[in-house]
C-alpha positions as CSV (number, residue, x, y, z in Angstrom):
1,M,2.3,4.2,-26.5
2,K,4.2,2.3,-28.9
3,Y,2.6,1.1,-32.2
4,I,2.6,-2.8,-32.2
5,K,3.6,-4.9,-35.4
6,H,1.7,-7.8,-34.9
7,L,-1.9,-5.8,-34.4
8,D,-3.6,-4.3,-37.0
9,P,-4.8,-0.8,-37.5
10,D,-8.0,-1.2,-35.7
11,Q,-6.1,-3.5,-32.8
12,N,-3.8,-0.7,-32.1
13,L,-6.2,2.3,-32.4
14,Q,-8.6,0.1,-29.8
15,R,-5.6,-0.7,-27.4
16,L,-4.6,3.3,-27.6
17,A,-8.4,3.2,-25.8
18,Y,-7.7,1.1,-23.4
19,M,-4.1,2.1,-22.4
20,S,-6.0,6.0,-22.0
21,A,-8.1,3.8,-19.2
22,F,-5.7,2.3,-17.6
23,R,-3.9,5.8,-16.5
24,M,-6.8,6.1,-14.5
25,S,-6.1,3.7,-12.3
26,N,-3.2,4.7,-11.2
27,P,-4.2,7.6,-9.8
28,M,-7.2,6.0,-8.2
29,G,-4.7,4.1,-6.5
30,E,-2.8,6.6,-5.2
31,F,-6.2,8.8,-3.7
32,S,-7.3,5.6,-2.0
33,K,-4.4,4.9,-0.2
34,W,-4.3,8.6,1.2
35,L,-7.9,7.9,1.7
36,L,-7.4,4.6,3.7
37,T,-4.9,6.3,5.7
38,G,-7.3,9.2,6.6
39,E,-10.2,6.6,7.6
40,A,-7.9,4.6,9.8
41,A,-7.2,8.0,11.5
42,L,-10.5,8.9,12.0
43,I,-11.4,5.1,13.1
44,A,-8.4,5.2,15.8
45,I,-9.5,9.0,16.8
46,I,-13.2,7.8,17.2
47,L,-11.9,4.6,19.0
48,V,-9.6,6.2,21.3
49,N,-12.4,8.9,22.3
50,F,-15.3,6.4,22.5
51,K,-16.8,7.7,25.7
52,N,-16.7,11.2,24.8
53,V,-17.8,10.5,20.9
54,S,-20.7,8.4,22.4
55,E,-22.0,11.1,24.3
56,I,-22.3,13.6,21.8
57,L,-23.5,10.8,19.1
58,C,-26.2,8.7,19.9
59,E,-25.2,5.2,20.2
60,S,-26.5,3.5,16.7
61,Y,-25.3,6.2,15.0
62,L,-21.8,5.8,16.2
63,K,-22.2,1.8,15.2
64,W,-23.4,2.9,11.6
65,A,-20.9,4.9,11.4
66,L,-18.1,2.5,12.5
67,Y,-20.0,0.2,9.8
68,I,-19.8,2.7,7.2
69,F,-16.2,3.6,7.8
70,A,-15.5,-0.4,7.5
71,V,-17.3,-0.6,4.6
72,S,-15.2,2.5,2.6
73,I,-12.6,0.6,4.0
74,L,-12.9,-2.2,2.3
75,A,-13.9,-0.5,-1.2
76,G,-10.7,1.5,-0.3
77,A,-8.5,-1.8,-0.6
78,I,-9.7,-3.4,-3.4
79,V,-9.8,0.1,-5.4
80,K,-5.5,0.2,-4.3
81,L,-5.1,-3.9,-5.2
82,L,-6.5,-3.2,-8.5
83,S,-4.5,-0.1,-9.0
84,V,-1.4,-2.7,-8.3
85,A,-3.2,-5.5,-10.2
86,V,-3.4,-3.0,-13.7
87,D,-0.6,-1.5,-13.6
88,A,1.6,-4.8,-13.0
89,G,-0.5,-6.8,-15.6
90,V,-0.4,-3.5,-18.6
91,T,3.7,-3.6,-17.6
92,S,3.6,-7.2,-18.4
93,I,1.5,-7.1,-21.3
94,D,3.8,-4.2,-22.7
95,S,7.0,-6.0,-22.1
96,M,5.7,-8.8,-23.7
97,R,4.3,-7.7,-26.9
98,E,8.0,-5.6,-27.3
99,I,9.6,-8.8,-27.4
100,I,7.1,-10.6,-29.8
101,D,7.8,-7.3,-31.7
102,S,11.3,-7.3,-31.9
103,D,13.3,-9.2,-34.6
104,E,14.3,-12.2,-32.7
105,G,10.8,-12.6,-30.8
106,T,9.4,-12.7,-34.8
107,A,11.3,-15.4,-35.7
108,N,11.4,-17.2,-32.8
109,F,7.7,-17.4,-32.7
110,K,7.9,-18.5,-36.5
111,N,9.6,-21.2,-35.4
112,L,7.0,-23.2,-32.6
113,K,6.7,-26.5,-32.9
114,L,3.9,-26.8,-30.2
115,T,0.4,-25.6,-31.9
116,Q,-1.3,-22.9,-29.8
117,E,-3.9,-25.2,-28.0
118,D,-0.5,-27.5,-26.9
119,L,0.9,-24.2,-26.0
120,K,-1.7,-23.1,-24.1
121,L,-1.7,-26.2,-22.0
122,E,1.5,-26.2,-21.3
123,I,1.8,-23.1,-20.2
124,S,-1.2,-23.8,-17.9
125,K,0.4,-26.7,-16.0
126,V,2.5,-23.9,-13.8
127,F,-0.4,-22.4,-12.8
128,L,-2.5,-23.1,-9.7
129,W,-6.3,-23.5,-10.0
130,P,-8.5,-21.4,-10.9
131,L,-5.8,-19.3,-13.3
132,S,-4.9,-22.4,-14.6
133,T,-8.3,-23.4,-16.0
134,L,-8.6,-19.6,-17.2
135,V,-5.7,-19.9,-19.3
136,S,-6.1,-23.6,-20.6
137,N,-9.4,-22.6,-21.3
138,Q,-9.1,-19.6,-23.3
139,K,-11.0,-19.6,-26.5
140,S,-10.4,-16.3,-28.3
141,E,-8.2,-15.7,-30.6
142,D,-8.5,-11.9,-29.4
143,Q,-5.1,-10.0,-30.0
144,L,-6.3,-7.2,-27.4
145,L,-8.0,-10.3,-24.5
146,G,-5.7,-9.2,-21.6
147,E,-5.5,-5.4,-22.1
148,K,-9.8,-5.8,-22.4
149,R,-9.7,-7.9,-19.2
150,F,-7.6,-5.0,-17.1
151,V,-10.3,-2.5,-18.8
152,K,-13.1,-4.6,-16.8
153,L,-11.2,-4.6,-13.5
154,V,-10.7,-0.8,-14.2
155,C,-14.1,-0.8,-13.9
156,I,-14.4,-2.4,-11.0
157,Q,-11.9,0.0,-9.6
158,I,-14.2,3.1,-10.1
159,Y,-17.2,1.3,-9.2
160,A,-15.0,0.6,-5.9
161,A,-13.6,3.9,-5.5
162,Q,-18.0,5.7,-6.7
163,N,-19.1,3.2,-2.9
164,S,-16.3,4.2,-1.0
165,D,-16.7,7.9,-1.8
166,N,-20.5,7.2,-1.7
167,N,-19.7,5.7,2.0
168,C,-17.8,8.7,2.9
169,D,-21.1,10.8,2.0
170,T,-23.5,8.5,3.9
171,L,-20.7,9.1,6.4
172,I,-20.9,12.7,6.7
173,E,-24.9,13.0,6.5
174,V,-25.0,11.2,9.7
């Protein structure tokens, strides 16, 4: 992790903790991708051999297994999408911080003519609702707000991965 000049030491330490959390996101996304591939293959095998499988399993168990597979696939897709979102967002934040911390960026931002409120409103105009509202209504002066939002996405990703894993465990028990 690169030390960010415009953050104080406490904020840099917090950022280090957040960046450590972000490192979990990509492996979870890769795991989820392979889990989704395996689940899709199992569903295909079950559907292709439905008659034979239905002779072995009770029809209600088979229905529940397919429902659980569907929920597990949904949770896995959420994990994968969040992995992509966190990776792209963190990369974007890092590149913006690099520009801000450069000598040219520091000089340029010192010469801003718009107030912070006007700048937020101007930036929010190009986004569609609800993102435009999120950008324009941001009241926080927190320098680590972006990282904190991505930590929340990583938490959702962990919960979805746990749900996906629990569904597979339930399916094994059926």
